[in-house]
N, C-alpha and C positions, 0 to 999 in steps of 0.2 A: 461352505469350508468342506473339504474333502473328507470321508470317511475314515478314520485312519484305523488298519487290522495288523494284528500278530498274524506270523504263519500260521497259519491250517494247522489244527492240531489235528490228530487221530486217535478217541476215544473210546470206552467201553461203558455206557449209561450203566451205573451201578444201583441208585434208585431214585424216587422221583418225590419230591415233594408235595408240590403243589402245580398247578397248571400250566405255571411259568419256570419252573426252576427246578434243577436236577444234579443228583452227582454224578459224575465221570470219574472213571480213571483212565489216564493219557497218556500217552508215549514222553517218557521223560527222558529222551534222548535228548534234546536241548538242553536240559539243564532246568526244566519247570517244575512246579511240585506237579508229583503223578497222580494225585487226586485234587480234583477242583470241585467249587460251586458253583454251576451256572445259571444265571437267569436271560432267559431268551431273548435277547434283542427285539425292540418296536412292539412287543403285546404288554398285557396286564390278564390277568386270568382271573376268575372268583378266586376268591381266598376260602379256605377249606371249613368256614363254618359259615361261608356267604351261599345264597342259594346256586346252584351248579356246582360249586366249590368240588366237592367229591366226585363230583363227572368231570370235571375238568382234568384232574388230578389224573383219574382212573384212563381218560382219554390220552393225554399228554404218557402216560405210562404204557398204554399200549401201541402207541407209536414208536417208543426208542428203549424202554427198560430192556436192558442183557441184547442191545445191539449195537454193534460199531456205528460209530456216528465221526462227521468230519463237522469241527468247530472254528467258525471262523471269528474270534475273538477280539474285541477292542483292545488297544494297547490298556486303556487305566480301566480298573475296575469300579462297580458304583460303589455308592455309600457305604455299601455293607461288607465291603471286599468280595463281592462275588463277582464272577468272570461276564462280561457281558458278550454274548454270543448268539451270531445264527448258527443254529444247528440243525445240519444237512444227514437224511439218514434214508438206507436203502427201502424204496417201497417193497411193502409185503407181496406187490405181485410179481418182483425178482422171483426169481428160482436158482439162479445159476450163482455159484462162486467164483471171482469176486463179482457183488454187484455196485453198482453206482451207486453214489450215495447223493441222489438228485434230488428227493423230497424236503421240501423246506419245512422242517416241523412246527415252526410257529404262523408260518403261511395257513397250514392246515389245520392251527386250533383257529385259527380266526376264521376258517372255511365252516367250519363245523358249527359254528357260534360259540363256542368255550371260549373264547378271549378276546378283548377288545384289541382293536389295533389304537393305540394311545397317538395322537399327535404330540404329547408331550414327551414322547420317547423316538420322535419322526427324526433327529438327529441321530440318532444311533442307526441309521437305514441310509441304503444308497435311495436315490432318487428313483429309482427302477423298484424296489424292494417297498416303496410306500408307496407308489402308486398300485401294485400289486395290492400289499396288503389292506388299502383305502375300498377298493374294487372288491377284494375279498367281503371284507364288512359291510358294507353296501345290498352284494348280492345275499349275505347270510340273514341280514334284515328283511331284506325282501322275502324270503324263504321262510322266515320264522325259524330259522333253526339253532337249534339250543336256548341259550337265554333268552334270545331274541322271540322265544315264544311268549313272553312275559310283555306285560301294557308297558312298562317301564323300568327296565332292568337297571338296579342299581351298579352302577360302575366301582371297579373295587377299590379306587382312591379315594373315592367317597365316604365306601363301607369304612375303611382302613379310621378314615378322622372319625368317624361316627361311632367306633368299636377298637379303642386302643388297645393293644397287646401286647404284655411285656415281653413275649418271645419273640417279638417281630427283629427280624424276618426271618421265615422257615428253615433252616438248613439243613 
């Protein structure tokens, strides 16, 4: 089944809740909500209280907070009402304005070893993205980057089952 995206949104990231969730103020000229909570498509980062959770939040904040981003969002929100989006940002190496938003923040988090590419979310991605994310995860694991330094890192979906939290999801 083809991936259905809405039109691209141009937004400014206001806050980062954790390694895969952010809040952004978007151009509401198209009649949408001016502010939205976004879960990055295709990844699952450690929860805040989980090992590497704060590190993942800090890494994502360093990539996107207070920066303009281009969001490629699915037509339907997730079960918590968050927009599910591919988040594209200009790389830090860009020194001139305007900079092209060519860095995939989700792929960067997987490459850093601070998020899992989760096959459960593979339907949220194009075939090309699935291949890139899976490869990035295998490379991060081989390099023992981030959470892959641990002998058996606990995936966040398992951790959440063992540690239910009434405030889930992060807003």
